[in-house]
MARMIZA-672112 format. One line per field, with one value per atom (N, C-alpha, C): atom name; z, x, y; residue number from 1. Coordinates in nm, 4 decimals. Example, Ala and Ser with C-alpha at 12.3 -4.5 7.8 and 13.67 -1.06 7.14 Angstrom:
# MARMIZA-672112
at <- N:CA:C:N:CA:C
zz <- 0.7800:0.7800:0.7800:0.7080:0.7140:0.7870
xx <- 1.3190:1.2300:1.3200:1.2850:1.3670:1.2900
yy <- -0.5690:-0.4500:-0.3300:-0.2250:-0.1060:0.0030
i <- 1:1:1:2:2:2
//
This chain:
# MARMIZA-672112
at <- N:CA:C:N:CA:C:N:CA:C:N:CA:C:N:CA:C:N:CA:C:N:CA:C:N:CA:C:N:CA:C:N:CA:C:N:CA:C:N:CA:C:N:CA:C:N:CA:C:N:CA:C:N:CA:C:N:CA:C:N:CA:C:N:CA:C:N:CA:C:N:CA:C:N:CA:C:N:CA:C:N:CA:C:N:CA:C:N:CA:C:N:CA:C:N:CA:C:N:CA:C:N:CA:C:N:CA:C:N:CA:C:N:CA:C:N:CA:C:N:CA:C:N:CA:C:N:CA:C:N:CA:C:N:CA:C:N:CA:C:N:CA:C:N:CA:C:N:CA:C:N:CA:C:N:CA:C:N:CA:C:N:CA:C:N:CA:C:N:CA:C:N:CA:C:N:CA:C:N:CA:C:N:CA:C:N:CA:C:N:CA:C:N:CA:C:N:CA:C:N:CA:C:N:CA:C:N:CA:C:N:CA:C:N:CA:C:N:CA:C:N:CA:C:N:CA:C:N:CA:C:N:CA:C:N:CA:C:N:CA:C:N:CA:C:N:CA:C:N:CA:C:N:CA:C:N:CA:C:N:CA:C:N:CA:C:N:CA:C:N:CA:C:N:CA:C:N:CA:C:N:CA:C:N:CA:C:N:CA:C:N:CA:C:N:CA:C:N:CA:C:N:CA:C:N:CA:C:N:CA:C:N:CA:C:N:CA:C:N:CA:C:N:CA:C:N:CA:C:N:CA:C:N:CA:C:N:CA:C:N:CA:C:N:CA:C:N:CA:C:N:CA:C:N:CA:C:N:CA:C:N:CA:C:N:CA:C:N:CA:C:N:CA:C:N:CA:C:N:CA:C:N:CA:C:N:CA:C:N:CA:C:N:CA:C:N:CA:C:N:CA:C:N:CA:C:N:CA:C:N:CA:C:N:CA:C:N:CA:C:N:CA:C:N:CA:C:N:CA:C:N:CA:C:N:CA:C:N:CA:C:N:CA:C:N:CA:C:N:CA:C:N:CA:C:N:CA:C:N:CA:C:N:CA:C:N:CA:C:N:CA:C:N:CA:C:N:CA:C:N:CA:C:N:CA:C:N:CA:C:N:CA:C:N:CA:C:N:CA:C:N:CA:C:N:CA:C:N:CA:C:N:CA:C:N:CA:C:N:CA:C:N:CA:C:N:CA:C:N:CA:C:N:CA:C:N:CA:C:N:CA:C:N:CA:C:N:CA:C:N:CA:C:N:CA:C:N:CA:C:N:CA:C:N:CA:C:N:CA:C:N:CA:C:N:CA:C:N:CA:C:N:CA:C:N:CA:C:N:CA:C:N:CA:C:N:CA:C:N:CA:C:N:CA:C:N:CA:C:N:CA:C:N:CA:C:N:CA:C:N:CA:C:N:CA:C:N:CA:C:N:CA:C:N:CA:C:N:CA:C:N:CA:C:N:CA:C:N:CA:C:N:CA:C:N:CA:C:N:CA:C:N:CA:C:N:CA:C:N:CA:C:N:CA:C:N:CA:C:N:CA:C:N:CA:C:N:CA:C:N:CA:C:N:CA:C:N:CA:C:N:CA:C:N:CA:C:N:CA:C:N:CA:C:N:CA:C:N:CA:C:N:CA:C:N:CA:C:N:CA:C:N:CA:C:N:CA:C:N:CA:C:N:CA:C:N:CA:C:N:CA:C:N:CA:C:N:CA:C:N:CA:C:N:CA:C:N:CA:C:N:CA:C:N:CA:C:N:CA:C:N:CA:C:N:CA:C:N:CA:C:N:CA:C:N:CA:C:N:CA:C:N:CA:C:N:CA:C:N:CA:C
zz <- 5.2180:5.0708:5.0220:4.9269:4.8780:4.7877:4.7706:4.6803:4.5391:4.4968:4.3624:4.3439:4.4442:4.4352:4.4300:4.5081:4.5096:4.3744:4.2967:4.1698:4.0567:4.0795:3.9743:3.9444:3.8183:3.7849:3.8416:3.8726:3.9231:3.8118:3.8489:3.7470:3.6605:3.5303:3.4346:3.3294:3.2457:3.1332:3.1774:3.1204:3.1440:3.2904:3.3614:3.5001:3.5907:3.5440:3.6250:3.6120:3.5062:3.4893:3.4153:3.3147:3.2338:3.2291:3.2518:3.2487:3.1599:3.0847:3.0064:3.0979:3.0577:3.1365:3.2286:3.2500:3.3318:3.2692:3.3515:3.3049:3.3392:3.2417:3.2666:3.1540:3.1778:3.0743:2.9766:2.8631:2.7667:2.8207:2.8927:2.9473:3.0416:3.1292:3.2234:3.1474:3.0523:2.9721:2.8996:2.8347:2.7555:2.8438:2.9610:3.0523:3.0924:3.1246:3.1639:3.0428:2.9288:2.8088:2.7663:2.7813:2.7394:2.8268:2.9417:3.0269:2.9957:2.9092:2.8783:2.7805:2.7752:2.6790:2.5347:2.4445:2.3056:2.2395:2.2765:2.2101:2.2745:2.3731:2.4403:2.3610:2.3438:2.2659:2.3414:2.3535:2.4164:2.3505:2.3682:2.3150:2.4235:2.4119:2.4981:2.4092:2.4319:2.3492:2.4383:2.4190:2.5002:2.6486:2.6829:2.8230:2.8847:2.8070:2.8582:2.7942:2.8752:2.8265:2.7604:2.6443:2.5714:2.5343:2.5833:2.5498:2.4229:2.3448:2.2161:2.2341:2.1436:2.1391:2.0324:2.0413:1.9355:1.7999:1.6949:1.5606:1.4781:1.4124:1.3276:1.1948:1.1245:0.9972:0.8980:0.8877:0.7861:0.8136:0.9418:0.9764:0.9259:0.9538:0.9135:0.7619:0.6906:0.5445:0.4815:0.5189:0.4564:0.4997:0.6231:0.6721:0.5807:0.5486:0.4666:0.3252:0.2673:0.1321:0.1268:0.2238:0.2262:0.2498:0.3354:0.3590:0.2328:0.1511:0.0260:-0.0676:-0.0682:-0.1489:-0.0977:0.0349:0.0939:0.0599:0.0672:0.0373:-0.1096:-0.1986:-0.3417:-0.3725:-0.3070:-0.3296:-0.2713:-0.1487:-0.0802:-0.1376:-0.1811:-0.2330:-0.3707:-0.4383:-0.5695:-0.5595:-0.4384:-0.4200:-0.3237:-0.3654:-0.2756:-0.1588:-0.0413:0.0745:0.1563:0.1270:0.2020:0.2778:0.3788:0.4560:0.4984:0.4736:0.5207:0.6406:0.7358:0.8550:0.8925:0.9584:0.9966:1.1467:1.2202:1.3635:1.4421:1.4009:1.4722:1.5799:1.6929:1.7996:1.7571:1.7787:1.7452:1.8740:1.9016:2.0164:1.9725:1.9914:1.9228:2.0017:2.1319:2.2131:2.3595:2.4459:2.5892:2.6509:2.5894:2.6436:2.5356:2.4355:2.3218:2.2693:2.2678:2.2104:2.1406:2.0224:1.9516:1.8768:1.8301:1.7478:1.6277:1.5330:1.4236:1.3339:1.2684:1.1763:1.0695:1.0144:0.9086:0.9184:0.8760:0.8599:0.7361:0.6836:0.5707:0.6053:0.5977:0.6358:0.5385:0.5347:0.4666:0.5653:0.5230:0.6127:0.6531:0.7722:0.8208:0.7242:0.6637:0.5735:0.4427:0.4203:0.3021:0.3381:0.4615:0.5030:0.5775:0.6258:0.6976:0.8354:0.8911:1.0197:1.1398:1.1166:1.2259:1.2217:1.3266:1.3282:1.3794:1.3646:1.4150:1.5362:1.6488:1.7719:1.7694:1.8631:1.8709:1.8975:1.9692:1.9943:1.8938:1.7769:1.6592:1.6722:1.7340:1.7315:1.6397:1.5885:1.5185:1.6233:1.6239:1.7169:1.6382:1.6786:1.6063:1.5062:1.4446:1.3621:1.2217:1.1822:1.0405:0.9603:0.8345:0.7532:0.7338:0.7203:0.6983:0.7879:0.8466:0.9297:0.8781:0.8837:0.8445:0.9523:0.9770:1.0721:1.0064:1.0480:1.0062:1.1258:1.1084:1.2195:1.1891:1.2945:1.2749:1.2318:1.2891:1.2576:1.2737:1.2468:1.2596:1.4058:1.4987:1.6409:1.7008:1.6198:1.6678:1.7275:1.8202:1.8765:1.7679:1.6580:1.5491:1.4977:1.5084:1.4568:1.5647:1.6878:1.7961:1.8646:1.9620:2.0391:1.9547:1.8676:1.7871:1.6883:1.6252:1.5298:1.5996:1.7190:1.7939:1.8289:1.8707:1.9071:1.7874:1.6759:1.5567:1.5119:1.5222:1.4790:1.5634:1.6952:1.7813:1.7871:1.7431:1.7461:1.6092:1.5085:1.3849:1.2695:1.2817:1.1653:1.0603:0.9347:0.8306:0.7658:0.7491:0.6743:0.7408:0.7342:0.8085:0.7261:0.7124:0.6415:0.7362:0.7431:0.8261:0.7387:0.7384:0.6699:0.7690:0.7442:0.8300:0.7693:0.8301:0.7692:0.7622:0.8675:0.8722:0.7597:0.7309:0.6272:0.4908:0.4868:0.3647:0.3069:0.3942:0.3542:0.4059:0.3325:0.3773:0.4130:0.5226:0.5597:0.5526:0.4991:0.4614:0.5222:0.5993:0.6743:0.6408:0.6157:0.6086:0.7500:0.8292:0.9692:0.9848:0.8974:0.9054:0.8822:0.7860:0.7568:0.8450:0.9325:1.0256:0.9518:0.8496:0.7730:0.7196:0.6983:0.6315:0.4832:0.3996:0.2549:0.1986:0.1129:0.0486:-0.0454:-0.0385:-0.1335:-0.2726:-0.3747:-0.5106:-0.5568:-0.6516:-0.7047:-0.7647:-0.8080:-0.8610:-0.7509:-0.6242:-0.5120:-0.4828:-0.5399:-0.5240:-0.4274:-0.3298:-0.2435:-0.3121:-0.3294:-0.3879:-0.2798:-0.2235:-0.1089:-0.1369:-0.0362:-0.0453:-0.0147:0.0735:0.1215:0.0305:-0.0243:-0.1084:-0.2490:-0.3365:-0.4731:-0.5381:-0.6096:-0.6781:-0.5933:-0.4636:-0.3790:-0.3969:-0.4903:-0.5236:-0.4742:-0.3940:-0.3323:-0.3787:-0.4534:-0.5007:-0.3886:-0.3191:-0.2003:-0.2347:-0.3481:-0.3873:-0.4148:-0.4835:-0.5119:-0.3828:-0.2867:-0.1584:-0.0890:-0.0792:-0.0117:-0.0917:-0.2227:-0.3077:-0.3231:-0.2617:-0.2660:-0.4089:-0.4865:-0.6264:-0.6364:-0.6190:-0.6173:-0.7527:-0.8613:-0.9938:-1.0131:-0.9680:-0.9819:-0.8867:-0.7663:-0.6727:-0.7323:-0.7901:-0.8479:-0.9694:-1.0540:-1.1734:-1.1366:-1.0321:-0.9874:-0.9331:-0.8537:-0.8006:-0.9139:-1.0088:-1.1215:-1.1971:-1.2134:-1.2831:-1.2060:-1.0747:-0.9920:-0.9989:-1.0116:-1.0090:-1.1451:-1.2423:-1.3699:-1.3854:-1.2870:-1.2972:-1.2816:-1.3402:-1.3229:-1.1766:-1.0973:-0.9539:-0.8821:-0.9134:-0.8490:-0.8942:-1.0240:-1.0757:-1.0168:-0.9992:-0.9388:-0.7912:-0.7216:-0.5801:-0.5626:-0.6435:-0.6339:-0.6631:-0.7572:-0.7891:-0.6723:-0.6083:-0.4913:-0.3808:-0.3540:-0.2486:-0.2827:-0.4072:-0.4481:-0.4314:-0.4636:-0.4511:-0.3040:-0.2170:-0.0731:-0.0192:-0.0652:-0.0149:-0.0559:-0.1662:-0.2173:-0.1440:-0.0722:-0.0058:0.1145
xx <- -0.9403:-0.9339:-0.9973:-0.9346:-0.9851:-1.1051:-1.1831:-1.2983:-1.2530:-1.1380:-1.0877:-1.0581:-0.9951:-0.9627:-1.0891:-1.1917:-1.3155:-1.3850:-1.3636:-1.4327:-1.3636:-1.2419:-1.1709:-1.2390:-1.2461:-1.3100:-1.2328:-1.3038:-1.2393:-1.1586:-1.0497:-0.9636:-1.0384:-1.0184:-1.0698:-0.9635:-0.9803:-0.8899:-0.7469:-0.6596:-0.5168:-0.4810:-0.5458:-0.5081:-0.5471:-0.6361:-0.6774:-0.5848:-0.5009:-0.4200:-0.2899:-0.2836:-0.1633:-0.1219:0.0068:0.0606:0.1847:0.2036:0.3261:0.4468:0.5414:0.6635:0.6609:0.5419:0.5364:0.6214:0.6868:0.7658:0.6914:0.6756:0.6061:0.6331:0.5952:0.6085:0.4921:0.5066:0.3975:0.2724:0.2880:0.1709:0.0924:0.1641:0.0970:0.0298:0.1022:0.0471:-0.0790:-0.0724:-0.1860:-0.3082:-0.2848:-0.3958:-0.4680:-0.3911:-0.4515:-0.5149:-0.4450:-0.4925:-0.6300:-0.6528:-0.7811:-0.8976:-0.8685:-0.9755:-1.0048:-0.9252:-0.9419:-1.0585:-1.1115:-1.2187:-1.1724:-1.2670:-1.2365:-1.1526:-1.1731:-1.1030:-0.9680:-0.9295:-0.8013:-0.6901:-0.5790:-0.4686:-0.3380:-0.2658:-0.1341:-0.0475:0.0835:0.1788:0.2801:0.3410:0.4525:0.5750:0.6699:0.7900:0.9109:0.9775:1.0935:1.0624:0.9426:0.9036:0.8496:0.8361:0.7876:0.6534:0.5561:0.4238:0.4293:0.3687:0.3603:0.2140:0.1560:0.0176:0.0142:-0.0903:-0.1005:-0.1263:-0.0698:-0.0949:-0.2009:-0.2680:-0.3638:-0.2932:-0.3620:-0.3040:-0.3561:-0.2653:-0.3024:-0.3601:-0.4255:-0.4906:-0.3928:-0.2729:-0.1801:-0.1348:-0.1169:-0.0820:-0.1913:-0.3154:-0.4269:-0.4340:-0.4092:-0.4182:-0.3095:-0.1838:-0.0733:-0.0724:-0.1138:-0.1313:-0.2293:-0.3402:-0.4434:-0.3930:-0.3185:-0.2660:-0.1672:-0.0750:0.0207:-0.0512:-0.1514:-0.2301:-0.3008:-0.3454:-0.4123:-0.3162:-0.1889:-0.0883:-0.0715:-0.0634:-0.0488:-0.1682:-0.2882:-0.4087:-0.4105:-0.3768:-0.3758:-0.2776:-0.1628:-0.0616:-0.1064:-0.1530:-0.1846:-0.3073:-0.4071:-0.5284:-0.5064:-0.4004:-0.3676:-0.2610:-0.2179:-0.1105:-0.1568:-0.1658:-0.2135:-0.1187:-0.1786:-0.0974:-0.0478:-0.0943:-0.0505:-0.1673:-0.1330:-0.2337:-0.1765:-0.2515:-0.2148:-0.3019:-0.2443:-0.3189:-0.2943:-0.3931:-0.3903:-0.4157:-0.3176:-0.3348:-0.3695:-0.3147:-0.3420:-0.2381:-0.2836:-0.1926:-0.1113:0.0206:0.1106:0.1718:0.1525:0.2161:0.3568:0.4500:0.5783:0.6852:0.6944:0.7981:0.7611:0.8493:0.8197:0.7985:0.8574:0.8417:0.7976:0.7275:0.6913:0.5524:0.4647:0.3313:0.2967:0.3532:0.3271:0.1942:0.1542:0.0341:0.0724:0.1472:0.2021:0.0936:0.1277:0.0318:-0.0093:0.0872:0.0580:0.1522:0.1052:0.1956:0.1554:0.2500:0.2266:0.2955:0.2220:0.2810:0.2429:0.3275:0.2956:0.2149:0.1009:0.0167:0.0885:0.0581:0.1274:0.1193:0.0026:-0.0146:0.0640:0.1161:0.1990:0.3464:0.3803:0.5200:0.5647:0.4702:0.5057:0.5631:0.6280:0.6957:0.6106:0.4904:0.3976:0.2832:0.2016:0.0854:-0.0353:-0.1529:-0.2761:-0.3219:-0.3429:-0.3807:-0.5288:-0.5672:-0.7065:-0.8005:-0.7505:-0.8351:-0.8085:-0.7520:-0.7432:-0.6446:-0.5306:-0.4193:-0.3103:-0.2284:-0.1065:0.0019:0.0630:0.1714:0.2990:0.4056:0.5305:0.5455:0.6631:0.6918:0.6317:0.5543:0.5200:0.6490:0.6464:0.7662:0.7989:0.6959:0.7182:0.6268:0.6814:0.6046:0.6290:0.5253:0.5393:0.4781:0.5427:0.4943:0.4960:0.4032:0.4016:0.4450:0.5506:0.6096:0.6052:0.5940:0.5918:0.7280:0.8346:0.9683:1.0717:1.1975:1.3082:1.3416:1.2808:1.3049:1.2040:1.1159:1.0072:1.0577:0.9768:1.0054:1.0089:0.9374:0.9361:1.0763:1.1655:1.3008:1.4005:1.3557:1.4462:1.3936:1.3067:1.2594:1.1892:1.1006:1.0260:1.1174:1.2051:1.2968:1.3804:1.4306:1.5098:1.4262:1.3026:1.2131:1.1842:1.1527:1.1221:1.2443:1.3614:1.4836:1.5096:1.5090:1.5476:1.4411:1.3182:1.2117:1.1816:1.2647:1.2584:1.1801:1.1297:1.0691:1.1793:1.1492:1.2526:1.2747:1.1676:1.1775:1.0887:1.1322:1.0658:1.0689:0.9529:0.9415:0.8814:0.9447:0.8949:0.8759:0.7550:0.7297:0.7461:0.8405:0.8651:0.7929:0.6812:0.5939:0.6578:0.7265:0.7820:0.8819:0.9638:1.0662:1.0185:0.9000:0.8491:0.9521:0.9997:1.0975:1.0544:1.0920:1.0699:1.2041:1.2060:1.3267:1.2951:1.3910:1.3683:1.4801:1.4414:1.5386:1.5277:1.6423:1.6566:1.6951:1.5960:1.6227:1.7024:1.6813:1.7587:1.9069:1.9351:2.0731:2.1244:2.0353:2.0706:2.1340:2.0620:2.1126:1.9966:2.0240:1.9278:1.9620:1.8599:1.8787:1.8320:1.9090:1.8693:1.7521:1.6515:1.5412:1.5983:1.5452:1.5968:1.6009:1.6879:1.6992:1.5678:1.4839:1.3524:1.2478:1.2916:1.1991:1.1151:1.1520:1.0712:1.1391:1.0620:1.1045:1.0663:1.1625:1.1382:1.1661:1.0596:1.0724:1.1666:1.2483:1.3376:1.2637:1.1676:1.0963:0.9788:0.9133:0.7965:0.8251:0.8769:0.9059:0.7831:0.8063:0.6967:0.6262:0.6489:0.5911:0.6760:0.6353:0.7057:0.6224:0.6830:0.6131:0.6786:0.6069:0.6571:0.6365:0.7441:0.7303:0.6885:0.7364:0.6952:0.5448:0.4945:0.3513:0.2711:0.3270:0.2586:0.2427:0.3505:0.3431:0.2617:0.2532:0.1758:0.0301:-0.0061:-0.1421:-0.1831:-0.0887:-0.1136:-0.1388:-0.2648:-0.2973:-0.2726:-0.2997:-0.2794:-0.1326:-0.0411:0.1010:0.1416:0.0866:0.1124:0.0683:-0.0511:-0.1056:-0.0246:0.0146:0.0919:0.2287:0.2908:0.4208:0.4072:0.3027:0.2790:0.2506:0.1676:0.1357:0.2624:0.3517:0.4772:0.5593:0.5665:0.6405:0.5825:0.4493:0.3826:0.3807:0.4513:0.4697:0.6120:0.6969:0.8357:0.8461:0.9477:0.9672:0.9830:1.0462:1.0668:0.9333:0.8411:0.7101:0.6341:0.6329:0.5570:0.6073:0.7391:0.7951:0.7562:0.7580:0.7198:0.5736:0.4853:0.3431:0.3180:0.3927:0.3778:0.4216:0.5322:0.5792:0.4751:0.4179:0.3173:0.1941:0.1519:0.0352:0.0597:0.1794:0.2136:0.2148:0.2664:0.2666:0.1254:0.0380:-0.0992:-0.1756:-0.1373:-0.2083:-0.1696:-0.0573:-0.0097:-0.0961
yy <- 3.0219:3.0271:3.1572:3.2252:3.3524:3.3296:3.4372:3.4297:3.3934:3.4538:3.4270:3.2777:3.2167:3.0749:2.9907:3.0316:2.9556:2.9569:3.0651:3.0788:3.0057:2.9583:2.8877:2.7546:2.7164:2.5876:2.4705:2.3662:2.2462:2.1808:2.1110:2.0516:1.9509:1.9638:1.8659:1.8459:1.7435:1.7259:1.7154:1.8015:1.7889:1.8047:1.8999:1.9239:1.8085:1.7207:1.6072:1.4876:1.4855:1.3656:1.3808:1.4657:1.4820:1.6284:1.6522:1.7876:1.7893:1.8957:1.9092:1.8972:1.8159:1.7976:1.6783:1.6174:1.4955:1.3863:1.3078:1.1939:1.0650:0.9765:0.8500:0.7520:0.6262:0.5247:0.5371:0.4696:0.4728:0.4055:0.2959:0.2261:0.3168:0.3878:0.4785:0.5921:0.6502:0.7597:0.7158:0.6006:0.5529:0.5277:0.4719:0.4439:0.5731:0.6770:0.8047:0.8730:0.8678:0.9369:0.8864:0.7576:0.7013:0.7476:0.8086:0.8621:1.0082:1.0695:1.2111:1.2327:1.3555:1.3863:1.3649:1.3460:1.3158:1.4248:1.5511:1.6610:1.6934:1.6155:1.6370:1.5709:1.6413:1.5869:1.6023:1.4925:1.4940:1.3884:1.4018:1.3053:1.2730:1.1571:1.1198:1.1098:1.1999:1.2071:1.1822:1.0698:1.0385:1.0314:0.9848:0.9724:1.0996:1.2084:1.3361:1.3698:1.4085:1.4454:1.5834:1.5934:1.7204:1.7426:1.8509:1.8835:1.9669:1.9484:2.0168:2.1652:2.2447:2.3881:2.4164:2.5321:2.5675:2.5736:2.5303:2.5275:2.6447:2.7126:2.8256:2.7767:2.8696:2.8386:2.7764:2.8321:2.7842:2.6410:2.6086:2.4707:2.3767:2.4111:2.3253:2.3118:2.4212:2.4201:2.3339:2.3569:2.2834:2.1367:2.1125:1.9750:1.9005:1.9655:1.9013:1.8731:1.9672:1.9477:1.8312:1.8267:1.7166:1.5841:1.5863:1.4661:1.4187:1.5126:1.4753:1.4026:1.4443:1.3744:1.2314:1.2160:1.0828:0.9939:1.0511:0.9738:0.9330:1.0272:0.9958:0.8837:0.8857:0.7823:0.6481:0.6497:0.5233:0.4540:0.5302:0.4663:0.4054:0.4466:0.3901:0.2806:0.2522:0.1552:0.0462:-0.0785:-0.1847:-0.2049:-0.2308:-0.2658:-0.1488:-0.0265:0.0911:0.1532:0.2315:0.3038:0.4384:0.5450:0.6780:0.7126:0.7866:0.8245:0.9693:1.0279:1.1679:1.1807:1.2382:1.2634:1.1375:1.0253:0.9009:0.8730:0.8215:0.7824:0.6607:0.6684:0.5587:0.5045:0.3774:0.3128:0.2755:0.3687:0.3594:0.2853:0.3107:0.2477:0.2522:0.2046:0.1988:0.3365:0.4411:0.5758:0.6734:0.6220:0.7070:0.6732:0.7731:0.7595:0.8916:0.9132:1.0381:1.0341:1.1492:1.1620:1.2492:1.1920:1.2728:1.3306:1.4410:1.5017:1.4019:1.3292:1.2333:1.1145:0.9985:0.8853:0.8078:0.7339:0.6437:0.5132:0.4050:0.2768:0.1667:0.0652:-0.0597:-0.1430:-0.1941:-0.2735:-0.4027:-0.4537:-0.5743:-0.6918:-0.7108:-0.8250:-0.8092:-0.6887:-0.6645:-0.6501:-0.6899:-0.6890:-0.5656:-0.4847:-0.3626:-0.3898:-0.2885:-0.3076:-0.2651:-0.2147:-0.1849:-0.2850:-0.2832:-0.3718:-0.2951:-0.3518:-0.2917:-0.3705:-0.3026:-0.3709:-0.4089:-0.4920:-0.5348:-0.4183:-0.3145:-0.1978:-0.0853:-0.1214:-0.0348:0.0820:0.0563:0.1506:0.0958:0.1868:0.1456:0.1256:0.0089:-0.0200:-0.0480:0.0166:0.0038:0.1173:0.1279:0.2445:0.2377:0.3388:0.3521:0.3742:0.3419:0.3616:0.5098:0.5940:0.7377:0.8185:0.9240:1.0166:1.1580:1.2421:1.3826:1.4720:1.5836:1.6829:1.8205:1.9057:2.0459:2.1281:2.2080:2.2835:2.4329:2.5114:2.6566:2.7089:2.6538:2.7050:2.5950:2.6307:2.5355:2.5053:2.5782:2.5545:2.4568:2.4062:2.3221:2.1915:2.1368:2.0054:1.8982:1.9226:1.8245:1.7967:1.8951:1.8789:1.8393:1.8274:1.7888:1.6621:1.6791:1.5643:1.4598:1.5015:1.4041:1.3328:1.4072:1.3436:1.2365:1.2674:1.1687:1.0466:1.0711:0.9613:0.8710:0.9320:0.8539:0.7738:0.8342:0.7651:0.6416:0.6577:0.5451:0.4366:0.4690:0.3685:0.3086:0.3387:0.2629:0.3222:0.4472:0.5111:0.5287:0.5040:0.5031:0.6395:0.7146:0.8403:0.9458:1.0710:1.1779:1.3059:1.3686:1.4960:1.5992:1.7168:1.8259:1.9496:2.0053:2.1310:2.2444:2.3339:2.4501:2.5698:2.6101:2.7099:2.8474:2.8883:3.0236:3.0456:2.9452:2.9583:2.9093:2.8490:2.7862:2.6901:2.6040:2.5030:2.3664:2.2649:2.1276:2.0670:1.9912:1.9183:1.7694:1.6960:1.5557:1.4720:1.3709:1.2924:1.1442:1.0853:0.9402:0.8970:0.8555:0.8243:0.6956:0.6013:0.4771:0.5060:0.5941:0.6316:0.7438:0.7955:0.9046:1.0227:1.0692:1.1829:1.2653:1.3933:1.4796:1.4828:1.4766:1.4758:1.6093:1.6687:1.7935:1.7672:1.8525:1.8438:1.8712:1.8053:1.8203:1.9650:1.9934:2.1293:2.1774:2.0854:2.1215:2.1365:2.1249:2.1412:2.0188:1.9052:1.7842:1.6868:1.6396:1.5296:1.3988:1.3112:1.1793:1.0754:1.0236:0.9340:0.8182:0.7866:0.6716:0.5420:0.5495:0.4308:0.3950:0.4971:0.4771:0.5302:0.4449:0.4888:0.5533:0.6623:0.7309:0.8347:0.8353:0.9397:1.0653:1.1475:1.2708:1.3888:1.4741:1.5876:1.7162:1.7969:1.9260:2.0283:2.0629:2.1472:2.2898:2.3432:2.4783:2.4815:2.3804:2.3736:2.3604:2.2885:2.2720:2.4069:2.4831:2.6129:2.7143:2.6934:2.7852:2.7411:2.6307:2.5760:2.5395:2.4889:2.4544:2.3036:2.2643:2.1227:2.0572:2.1284:2.0691:2.0280:2.1132:2.0815:1.9692:1.9703:1.8605:1.7276:1.7267:1.6044:1.5605:1.6563:1.6231:1.5650:1.6201:1.5687:1.4270:1.4045:1.2702:1.1712:1.2123:1.1246:1.0839:1.1796:1.1506:1.0476:1.0649:0.9694:0.8296:0.8228:0.6931:0.6241:0.6805:0.6120:0.5575:0.5789:0.5352:0.3830:0.3222:0.1774:0.1379:0.2230:0.1928:0.1801:0.2734:0.2661:0.1418:0.1149:0.0017:-0.1304:-0.1423:-0.2634:-0.2731:-0.1596:-0.1550:-0.1959:-0.1400:-0.1724:-0.3204:-0.3756:-0.5172:-0.6056:-0.5689:-0.6464:-0.6453:-0.5275:-0.5183:-0.6026:-0.5985:-0.6758:-0.8248:-0.8683:-1.0104:-1.0527:-0.9674:-1.0001:-1.0086:-0.9189:-0.9164:-1.0413:-1.1016:-1.2197:-1.3471:-1.3457:-1.4677:-1.5035
i <- 1:1:1:2:2:2:3:3:3:4:4:4:5:5:5:6:6:6:7:7:7:8:8:8:9:9:9:10:10:10:11:11:11:12:12:12:13:13:13:14:14:14:15:15:15:16:16:16:17:17:17:18:18:18:19:19:19:20:20:20:21:21:21:22:22:22:23:23:23:24:24:24:25:25:25:26:26:26:27:27:27:28:28:28:29:29:29:30:30:30:31:31:31:32:32:32:33:33:33:34:34:34:35:35:35:36:36:36:37:37:37:38:38:38:39:39:39:40:40:40:41:41:41:42:42:42:43:43:43:44:44:44:45:45:45:46:46:46:47:47:47:48:48:48:49:49:49:50:50:50:51:51:51:52:52:52:53:53:53:54:54:54:55:55:55:56:56:56:57:57:57:58:58:58:59:59:59:60:60:60:61:61:61:62:62:62:63:63:63:64:64:64:65:65:65:66:66:66:67:67:67:68:68:68:69:69:69:70:70:70:71:71:71:72:72:72:73:73:73:74:74:74:75:75:75:76:76:76:77:77:77:78:78:78:79:79:79:80:80:80:81:81:81:82:82:82:83:83:83:84:84:84:85:85:85:86:86:86:87:87:87:88:88:88:89:89:89:90:90:90:91:91:91:92:92:92:93:93:93:94:94:94:95:95:95:96:96:96:97:97:97:98:98:98:99:99:99:100:100:100:101:101:101:102:102:102:103:103:103:104:104:104:105:105:105:106:106:106:107:107:107:108:108:108:109:109:109:110:110:110:111:111:111:112:112:112:113:113:113:114:114:114:115:115:115:116:116:116:117:117:117:118:118:118:119:119:119:120:120:120:121:121:121:122:122:122:123:123:123:124:124:124:125:125:125:126:126:126:127:127:127:128:128:128:129:129:129:130:130:130:131:131:131:132:132:132:133:133:133:134:134:134:135:135:135:136:136:136:137:137:137:138:138:138:139:139:139:140:140:140:141:141:141:142:142:142:143:143:143:144:144:144:145:145:145:146:146:146:147:147:147:148:148:148:149:149:149:150:150:150:151:151:151:152:152:152:153:153:153:154:154:154:155:155:155:156:156:156:157:157:157:158:158:158:159:159:159:160:160:160:161:161:161:162:162:162:163:163:163:164:164:164:165:165:165:166:166:166:167:167:167:168:168:168:169:169:169:170:170:170:171:171:171:172:172:172:173:173:173:174:174:174:175:175:175:176:176:176:177:177:177:178:178:178:179:179:179:180:180:180:181:181:181:182:182:182:183:183:183:184:184:184:185:185:185:186:186:186:187:187:187:188:188:188:189:189:189:190:190:190:191:191:191:192:192:192:193:193:193:194:194:194:195:195:195:196:196:196:197:197:197:198:198:198:199:199:199:200:200:200:201:201:201:202:202:202:203:203:203:204:204:204:205:205:205:206:206:206:207:207:207:208:208:208:209:209:209:210:210:210:211:211:211:212:212:212:213:213:213:214:214:214:215:215:215:216:216:216:217:217:217:218:218:218:219:219:219:220:220:220:221:221:221:222:222:222:223:223:223:224:224:224:225:225:225:226:226:226:227:227:227:228:228:228:229:229:229:230:230:230:231:231:231:232:232:232
//
């Protein structure tokens, strides 16, 4: 063995158990993943292991702004939960860790559940990802995974183009963002996202657009239905 080889650090983290491109079931992936260090991040997409890449400043910034919209909406609406970078036990060969999700809680009629060890199992109603470009895995492998495992709606922010892409996964179609630049969620009435304001970091406009959406009759009826389910 050469001196150079002797000086290399011993395998830890990803090299000890998970490698990009490995093929495995979700059960196998989850078992190994739980032995990894706290700061280690990986996903299983369509049975293939994908290790996280370093995130640039802009990804972190726009991710946080979109997450703030989700939090503002969910905390004002009974029976909903927003999550950030949470592991989702999605299917037999899928365990993603999406940038953001929004779900109806199980007790309010949602299609996912919370496991005894505090994971989300099953598809959240809405998932959002922040992508560097239109070539990102978020628009290929992840979109396919979310579709076949029952996620209903999907939003991808493409940073390089400063564009948002909006998908009705149940209907297997992409929906054009409104001419005013606003995404009006199909699954969550009143969840209105002003994409121009998001890319411009204009929180006041983001908040004003959301507030407007949450005064519509559709939103008020939706919130009432959720409240009634939670009371049962």
